[in-house]
N, C-alpha and C positions, 0 to 999 in steps of 0.2 A: 564777762562770763568765762570762767575756765571749765573746762570737764573735770569731774573728778575722778572718772577712770575712762579708760578707752582715748581713741586719738580721731579727731576730726580729719578728713581726708584732706590731704595738703592742698588738692585743687581749689576745694570749695574755701578754704583759707584766703586762697589767692583770689578766687573770685571776689568775695566781699574786700580785700583791699583794693582791689579794682574798680569796685562799685564806689568805693569811698574817696578813691582817686579823683573821679568825674563827679563827684556830689558837690553841688554848689555850695553849700553849707559848711563844707570841711574847708579849716584854712590854709593858707598857702605854705605855712611852716609846716604843718602836717601833712600836707600834700609832698614836700620833700622829702619827709622820711618814708612817707608810703612808696612813694617812686624808688626809691632806693631798694627797699624791700621786695617789691614786684620785680624789678631788674636781676637782684640777687637770686629771686625764688626762679625765676627763667632760667637764668644763668646755670645754676645748679642741677637742673631737672634738664637741660638742653631742648627748652621748648622754643624751637625754631620758629613753627607754624604760627603760634599764638603770638611772638615777637614781631614778627612781620606785619601782622594784622593790628597790632597795637604802633606800630610804627606810623603804618599807612593812615591810621585814623588819627595819628599826631597825640597819643596819649603817651609814646615814650618817643626819646629821639634815637635816630640811629646809630648803631654803634658795629660799623662793617666787619673788624676784629673779632668780636662777638659774635656776631651771626656767622661768619665763616667758621668759627672753630666750632659752634653748635650744627652746622650743617655736617662736618664732618665726623664729628662722633656719631651722628644719627646713622651717617652711612656705615661707619663701621660698627655699630651696635646692630643696625638691620643684616647686616652681611653675615654676624654670629648667629642671629636668631634664625636667619632662614638656612644656615649650615646645622643648626640643630634639628629643624623640622625635617630635613631631608634624610637625618642620620637615624631620627625616629622612623619616619617611614621606611626606611630600607632595613633598620637593623632592631626596632624594639616594636612595643605592641600597641594597641590603640590608645592605652590609657597613657602613654607617654606622649604618642603623637598630639592627645588632645593636649596635654599640659604645655607641650613646645608652641601649639598654637594660642593657648590663654598666654604665653609669657610675649608674645608680640603683641597680643591684643593690650594688655597690660603699659607694653612700651609705648604704643601708640596714645593710649589715653594719657601717662604721665608725661608726654612732648605737647599734648595739646592738638593732636591731630584728629579732629573730630569726625571729619569722614571716613579715613583711612580706620579709626577704632571700631567705628560700627562695623563697617565691612569687615575687619578680622574678628569680631565678635560673633558676627553672623557664621563666618567661616568655622568658629570653633564651635558653635552652635551644633553646625552641622556633624560635629564629631563628638557631640556629648550625649549620653543615654540617660541617665541618671535625672530625675527632676529636680532633685536638690541642688544637683551642678547648674543644671538650666536656668534655674531661680537664681542662683549666683550671677551668672552672666546678665540676668535682666537688671540686677541690682547694679552691677557695673553701667548699663545704659543708662538707669535713672540717674545717677552720680553725673553723668556726662550730660544729660538732659537740664540738672538742676545748674550744672556749671555753666551752660548756656542759656539759661532761662527758656528753653526750647520745649514749651507746655505741650506742643502736638506729640512731639517726642515722649515726653514724660506720661501723657493720658494714655498711648497707646501701648507703652511698658506696663505701664498699672493693669489696664485690660489683659494683657498678655499673661502677666503674673497670675491673676486670679484664674485663668485659664487652666495653667499649669497645676493650680493648687486642685482643679477639680480629678487631676490625675493622681493626685499625693500631694507629699510636701508637710514639712513638719511646723509644728506651731511657732517653734523660734522665728522661722522664715515669715510666716503669715502675720505674727507681730509687728516684726520690722516692717513690711509692707504698710502695715496700717499707718506708722509712721511718716513712711515716704507719701502716702495716698493724703493723710493729713496735712503736711506740708504742700503738697499740690494743690489741694482744696483751698489752704488759707492764700497762696499766691495766686490763685485766680478768684478771689472774692467771694467764697464758699465757706465764711465762715462757721455756721451751724454745722455743716459736716465736719468741720476741720476740727471743731470742739470735740465732738462725740466720738471722733477716729483717737483723737489725742487722748481723751479720758478713758479709753478702754485701753490705752497703753501705759499708763502711768505706770504700773506694777510691774511690765514686763519690758521696761525699754533697755534698749540694747544698741540702738542705733547710733553709736557714738561717731560714726563714720560722717554723719551729716550736720549734727549740732552736739554741743555739751547737753547733759540733762539740764543746767540751770536755763539754757536756752528754751529747751523743750518745757519746763514749767511757765516761762516766760511767754510763751506760745498759747499754752494750753489755758492761762489765765485771762489773757487776751481775748481769744475767741470766745469762752466760756462765757462771760461778763455781759458779752451782747447777744447772746444765744440761749441762755439759759432762764427758767422762771426763778425765782427768788427760792423756791423750796429746793429745787436741783440744784442752784448753785451752792445753796448750805450743805447740801448732802455731799455732792460730788467734788466740791471745789474748797470752799472755806474750811469746811472740817476733814479735808482728805489729810491724812498723815503724810504721804509721800509728798505732798505739795506745804504743807508745814514745816518739814525738814529742810527747806529749800527756799521757800518764799522770801525769808528774812535776808537772803543773801542778794538780793538783787534789789536794786535802791527804786524805791517808790511803791514797789508792786503789792507788797503787803496792804500800805494805807491805800493806795489805789481800790482791791478787791474789799477789804475789811470795811471800810469807812462808806462804799456804796450799800453794803448790805446791813449795816447798822444805822444808816441815812444821815450819817454825817457829812453833809454836802460840801462844806468848806474846804474840810480835810482831804474829802475825795477829789475838788477841782483841782487843789495845791498838787496832790501827787500827780493827779492827771497832766500837770503843767510839766511836773518833772520826768514823766514817763514819755513825752512828746518827743525828744530830742532822740532818745533811745530807738523810737518809732521810725521817726524821719531818715535814720540812719541804718535801718535795718533792708539789707536788698530784698526780702522778700513781702515787708510790709510797706516800706517806701510809696510805692504805687498808688496805694490804697490809703493814704494818711488822712486824705480829708473825708472820704468815706468813713472811714473807723471815727472820724472825731465825731461827725454827724449822729452815725450809730450809737455811741455813747451819750451823745446828750438826748437822743431819742429816750433810751435806757432812763436816763436820770430824772427828764422830765415825767415821763409816766409814772414812775414810782413815786416823785414828789407830788404831783399832782391828785394821785388817788385819794390823798388824805384830805382835801379840801372841795369843798362846796363852792367858795369864791377866794381868789386870791390875786392880788395885783402883780404885775411884773416887778415891779420895784422890792415887794417882798419876795418873790422868787430869787431876785438878784441878791438881795441880802442876804437869803440863805444860804445861796451858794457861793458868797463870797466875792463875788463880780462884779461889773458894771451893767448897768442895766443895757447897753449897747452890745455887751457880750449875750443876752439871751437873743438867739433867734426865734423871733414871734413865729415866723411863717411854721418854722419847725414845730414848734408847739401846738400849733393848729392841726399841724401834719399829726405829731403824737397822739392826741387827744382822738383826731380822727380814725386812728388806727385803732384804739381802745373801745372806740363806739362800738365797732362790730363785735366785740366781746362783752362788753358791761352794758351797754346801750347807753350810757352817758354820753350826752352832746354838750358843746362847748357854744357860747355865744358871746361875741365880741363886742362889746357896745365902748361908747366913748363918755366918761364920765369924770367931770372935774380935772380933763386932759389925763386921766389915766385909763388904760385899758383893764377892766374888771372878767376873770372868767368866772361863769357861771355854770355849774352842772346840774342840768335839768334832766331828771329820771322821767323818761318817756316809753312807751310802747314799741315804737318803731321809727326807723331812719325816715322814713315816708313821711311821717305826722312832722318831723323836726326841718326836713329841708321844705316841706310846703310853708312853714311858720318862718323860717331864719334863712332859706337858700340854700344852696348846695357850699360845699367844702370852698371852692373856688372864689364863691363869692364873699365868704367868711374870711379867708385870706386877703382878700383885697382890702378888707376893713382894715388890716394891721398897718394899712398906711396912714389910719388915724392918729397913729402915735407923733409922726412925724409933721402934723399940721398945725 
């Protein structure tokens, strides 16, 4: 996925390569290329602090000559930056002093020194008056947080930004913050809030520094599918002009979205299989891969079962274009049990000719159902009948 405009922040590009370099599903040949790219990026930006960490973690091999060269360059550059700060404080105004301190902050960010960057950003903030400029410092802090996947730092920075907006702030920065917060929510498994924040930002997206627009649409569709009802999905995602202009460029995503809405389950699971590799190799989604798989199945099972009074597991598998073993019976039970709270349709699992048949009985209350058939745990245990 490449950005149509704007440039992704180089440190986040590097962070993704580092993620892939340590990913078990990436083959050794690809890792050789990634290792070279990571090393070259580190050398070109004099990222000695990061390099030392990667060497100690055995991600990269030690090149003492390269490390010594980077340390020397850092020392020289810091001397120049400190001289500019001293000159600004002695001969120039407050604005120039702030800019000199900001330059030092950005230098620490560039070389990957997290602690010194945060310390210098805090010092720069003390020299800053305008709310917009304070917000920009928060965005720098957020980028540091996403590079290191420091969710505590990210959360505090988002709260700080919201407090700053109470003092003022322009709409462009407010809209950018929504995308940052959406990425944070997605990365911490709050997919519903992430979807809402992403959808609010579709027409105003300008945060190319964290990811390209195609990637933004990818995240928007993925989070929306497991968060929105069918009507909202149609209005906000399926028919959204901004999504329609991009979705075809992202492999499998159009089929994934449209086949679900159109109840074309074979096409849906085929597209889903194609997307799984992309999800597993995404540094923000990878930790939630299994959870997301379950949530997607829940959405599909729920939508499919709504149309039936009774259906066999084999019929479900055939409709989905998968094997019977692929169907997670326990999850089907839980899916229907979730729907019970809304539509009061209850599921009875019975053994008949070695097939489990789902029967939906309309009743007045859950109490009547459980007194007749047992609670959800009892029903779930009946799933073992399929293996007798």
